[in-house]
C-alpha positions as CSV (number, residue, x, y, z in Angstrom):
1,M,0.0,0.0,0.0
2,A,1.4,3.3,-1.1
3,E,2.1,5.9,1.7
4,P,0.1,9.1,1.4
5,S,2.1,11.9,-0.2
6,V,3.3,14.7,2.1
7,E,3.3,18.1,0.6
8,P,6.9,19.6,0.8
9,R,7.3,22.6,3.0
10,V,8.3,25.6,0.9
11,P,10.9,28.0,2.4
12,T,10.2,31.7,2.0
13,V,12.9,33.3,4.2
14,I,16.3,31.9,5.1
15,A,18.6,33.8,7.5
16,D,22.1,32.3,7.4
17,D,24.4,33.4,10.3
18,V,23.2,37.1,10.0
19,H,25.2,39.8,11.7
20,I,24.0,43.4,11.6
21,V,26.2,46.2,12.8
22,Y,25.2,49.9,13.2
23,R,27.9,52.6,13.1
24,V,27.0,55.5,15.3
25,N,28.9,58.8,15.3
26,G,29.9,59.3,18.9
27,A,31.3,62.8,18.4
28,K,29.5,65.6,20.2
29,T,27.9,68.2,18.1
30,G,28.6,71.9,18.6
31,R,30.9,74.6,17.4
32,G,33.5,73.3,15.0
33,S,31.8,69.9,14.6
34,A,31.8,70.2,10.8
35,T,35.5,70.8,10.8
36,A,36.0,67.9,13.1
37,A,33.9,65.7,10.9
38,L,36.0,66.7,7.8
39,S,39.2,65.9,9.7
40,R,37.8,62.4,10.6
41,M,36.9,61.8,7.0
42,L,40.4,62.8,5.9
43,R,41.9,60.5,8.6
44,R,39.8,57.6,7.3
45,G,41.0,58.3,3.8
46,S,44.6,58.1,5.0
47,G,44.0,54.8,6.8
48,E,43.7,56.2,10.4
49,A,40.9,54.7,12.5
50,D,37.9,56.9,13.3
51,R,37.7,56.9,17.0
52,G,34.5,58.9,16.9
53,V,32.4,56.1,15.5
54,R,30.9,53.5,17.8
55,K,29.8,50.1,16.5
56,V,26.5,48.6,17.8
57,H,26.3,44.9,17.1
58,A,22.4,44.7,16.8
59,V,22.0,41.2,15.4
60,R,24.5,38.4,16.2
61,G,24.7,35.3,14.1
62,V,20.9,34.7,13.7
63,S,19.9,31.7,11.5
64,F,16.5,30.3,10.8
65,V,14.2,29.1,8.0
66,A,10.6,30.3,7.6
67,H,8.1,28.3,5.5
68,R,5.1,29.2,3.5
69,G,1.9,29.2,5.6
70,E,3.7,30.0,8.9
71,A,2.9,32.9,11.2
72,I,6.0,33.6,13.3
73,G,6.1,35.8,16.3
74,L,9.3,37.8,17.2
75,I,9.7,38.5,20.9
76,G,12.4,39.9,23.1
77,S,13.3,42.8,25.3
78,N,13.5,46.4,23.9
79,G,16.6,46.7,21.9
80,S,17.0,42.9,21.3
81,G,17.2,43.3,17.5
82,K,13.6,42.4,16.4
83,S,12.9,45.4,14.3
84,T,16.5,45.4,12.9
85,L,16.1,41.8,11.8
86,L,12.8,42.6,10.0
87,R,14.5,45.5,8.2
88,A,17.2,43.1,7.0
89,I,14.7,40.6,5.7
90,A,12.9,43.4,3.9
91,G,16.2,44.4,2.2
92,L,16.4,47.7,4.0
93,L,19.6,46.9,6.0
94,P,22.5,45.0,4.5
95,P,24.0,42.4,6.9
96,E,27.6,43.0,8.0
97,S,28.1,39.2,7.4
98,G,25.9,36.3,6.6
99,K,23.0,36.2,4.1
100,V,19.3,36.6,3.9
101,Y,17.4,34.8,1.1
102,T,13.7,35.5,0.4
103,D,11.2,33.9,-2.0
104,G,9.0,36.6,-3.4
105,Q,8.7,40.2,-2.2
106,P,8.8,40.9,1.5
107,S,6.6,43.7,2.8
108,L,7.4,45.5,6.0
109,L,4.5,47.2,7.9
110,G,5.7,49.2,10.9
111,V,4.3,51.9,13.1
112,N,6.2,54.4,11.0
113,A,5.2,53.0,7.6
114,A,5.2,55.9,5.2
115,L,1.9,57.5,4.5
116,M,1.6,61.1,3.2
117,T,0.1,63.1,6.1
118,D,-0.9,66.1,3.9
119,L,-3.0,63.9,1.7
120,T,-6.4,62.5,2.6
121,G,-6.9,59.0,3.8
122,E,-8.6,58.3,0.5
123,R,-5.6,59.3,-1.5
124,N,-3.3,57.3,0.8
125,V,-5.4,54.2,0.3
126,I,-5.0,54.5,-3.5
127,L,-1.2,55.4,-3.4
128,G,-0.6,52.7,-0.8
129,G,-2.3,50.0,-2.8
130,L,-0.4,51.0,-6.0
131,A,2.9,51.1,-4.0
132,M,2.2,47.5,-3.0
133,G,1.9,46.4,-6.6
134,M,-1.9,46.4,-7.0
135,S,-3.4,47.7,-10.2
136,R,-5.8,50.7,-10.2
137,E,-8.6,48.3,-10.8
138,Q,-7.7,46.1,-7.8
139,V,-7.4,49.2,-5.6
140,K,-10.8,50.4,-6.8
141,E,-12.4,46.9,-6.1
142,R,-10.9,46.7,-2.6
143,Y,-11.2,50.4,-1.6
144,Q,-14.4,50.1,0.4
145,D,-13.3,46.9,2.1
146,I,-10.1,48.7,3.2
147,V,-12.1,51.7,4.6
148,D,-14.6,49.4,6.3
149,F,-11.9,47.2,7.8
150,S,-10.0,50.2,9.2
151,G,-13.1,51.6,10.9
152,I,-11.9,55.1,10.0
153,N,-15.4,56.2,9.1
154,D,-17.1,54.6,12.1
155,K,-17.4,58.1,13.8
156,G,-17.5,60.4,10.8
157,D,-16.2,60.8,7.3
158,F,-12.5,60.9,8.3
159,I,-11.3,59.1,5.1
160,T,-11.8,62.4,3.2
161,L,-9.7,64.4,5.7
162,P,-5.9,64.8,5.6
163,M,-4.1,62.1,7.6
164,R,-2.4,64.7,9.8
165,T,-5.8,65.1,11.5
166,Y,-5.8,61.4,12.5
167,S,-4.9,60.0,15.9
168,S,-2.0,57.5,16.0
169,G,-4.5,54.7,16.4
170,M,-6.5,55.7,13.3
171,S,-3.3,56.0,11.3
172,A,-2.1,52.6,12.4
173,R,-5.4,51.0,11.6
174,L,-5.4,52.5,8.1
175,R,-1.8,51.4,7.5
176,F,-2.6,47.8,8.4
177,S,-5.9,47.8,6.4
178,I,-4.1,48.9,3.3
179,A,-1.3,46.2,3.7
180,A,-3.8,43.5,4.6
181,A,-5.8,44.1,1.4
182,K,-3.2,42.3,-0.6
183,D,-2.0,38.7,-0.4
184,H,1.7,38.8,0.5
185,D,4.6,36.4,-0.1
186,V,6.1,37.6,3.2
187,L,4.4,40.2,5.4
188,M,6.2,41.6,8.4
189,I,4.2,43.5,11.0
190,D,6.3,45.5,13.5
191,E,4.1,46.7,16.4
192,A,1.6,48.1,13.9
193,L,-1.3,46.7,15.8
194,A,-0.3,48.0,19.2
195,T,-2.3,51.3,18.9
196,G,-5.5,49.7,17.6
197,D,-8.5,49.1,19.9
198,A,-9.5,45.6,21.0
199,K,-12.1,45.2,18.3
200,F,-9.7,46.2,15.5
201,Q,-7.0,43.9,17.0
202,K,-9.4,41.0,16.8
203,R,-10.1,41.7,13.1
204,S,-6.4,42.1,12.4
205,E,-5.6,38.7,14.0
206,E,-8.3,37.1,11.9
207,R,-6.8,38.6,8.8
208,I,-3.3,37.4,9.7
209,R,-4.7,33.9,10.0
210,E,-6.3,34.3,6.5
211,L,-3.0,35.5,5.1
212,R,-1.4,32.3,6.4
213,K,-4.0,30.1,4.8
214,E,-3.4,31.9,1.5
215,A,0.1,30.5,1.5
216,G,1.9,33.6,2.7
217,T,4.4,33.9,5.6
218,V,3.7,36.4,8.4
219,F,6.2,37.8,10.9
220,L,4.7,39.6,13.9
221,V,6.6,41.7,16.4
222,S,4.5,42.4,19.4
223,H,4.8,43.0,23.1
224,S,1.4,41.4,23.6
225,N,1.9,37.7,24.4
226,K,-1.8,37.2,23.8
227,S,-1.6,38.5,20.2
228,I,1.4,36.2,19.6
229,R,-0.5,33.2,21.1
230,D,-3.7,34.0,19.1
231,T,-2.0,34.4,15.7
232,C,1.4,32.6,15.6
233,D,2.3,28.9,15.6
234,R,6.0,29.5,16.0
235,V,8.1,32.1,17.9
236,L,11.7,33.4,17.6
237,W,13.0,34.8,20.8
238,L,15.8,37.4,20.4
239,E,17.8,38.7,23.3
240,R,20.7,41.1,22.9
241,G,20.8,40.4,19.2
242,E,21.1,36.6,19.6
243,L,18.5,34.0,18.8
244,R,17.8,32.6,22.2
245,M,15.0,30.1,21.3
246,D,13.1,29.1,18.2
247,G,10.1,26.7,18.5
248,P,6.3,26.2,19.1
249,T,4.6,29.3,20.4
250,D,3.5,28.0,23.8
251,E,6.9,26.4,24.5
252,V,8.9,29.6,23.7
253,L,6.4,31.9,25.4
254,R,6.5,29.8,28.6
255,E,10.3,30.2,28.8
256,Y,10.1,33.9,27.9
257,E,7.6,34.5,30.6
258,K,9.8,32.8,33.2
259,F,12.7,35.0,32.0
260,T,10.7,38.3,32.2
261,G,8.7,37.3,35.3
262,R,5.4,38.0,33.6
């Protein structure tokens, strides 16, 4: 009797011994700082080390493989390298060493995702959809669903107002709603749900589960262990830039909660 075929797991993101280093100018600003900066540049050109630059090793030797259909939570203390790692996966930060391989186009949605505050919410929905690769027809078809999902108009016609008039929660809800309107190969969500209300967070978590079913991969950075439990089947725990644990959600969160005392 033939054994039932097992569908192969398709990798979408591979991080191979990734190190990311920031270089921070440690020189004090003030009178003469431009001259000092020029001197440092000239010293570098002559081979002399620049003592005013401090290196911050933000991610240290992180390796993992993410597969299609997974929702992966990223947890860790503030400054542990979670957002930095997502930016590297998105192609926004080059690793100092190691490699990041992605299948398809990664999309990073963060609390500071760029929307044009002088334009109306309506215009931002259109431009945001086009920027994600949707056609004008697709944006038109999904426009009302995006507005309804965001809840922007629940208490007035805010979608026609400039985004500078929105609260941080309204802006975050609209950003997520635009991003969630498209099926992504790899969608990375960096604390973008933190400013939404409970009702919106529930809708967002349901949408994340749908994105998984549609054969995408979702990464979620959140300080809410409940959100991680409700949406993710796997968790990467980063601490001081190192991958401390990678495994099933309940198992990793149990150890993390022991570590943090929560």
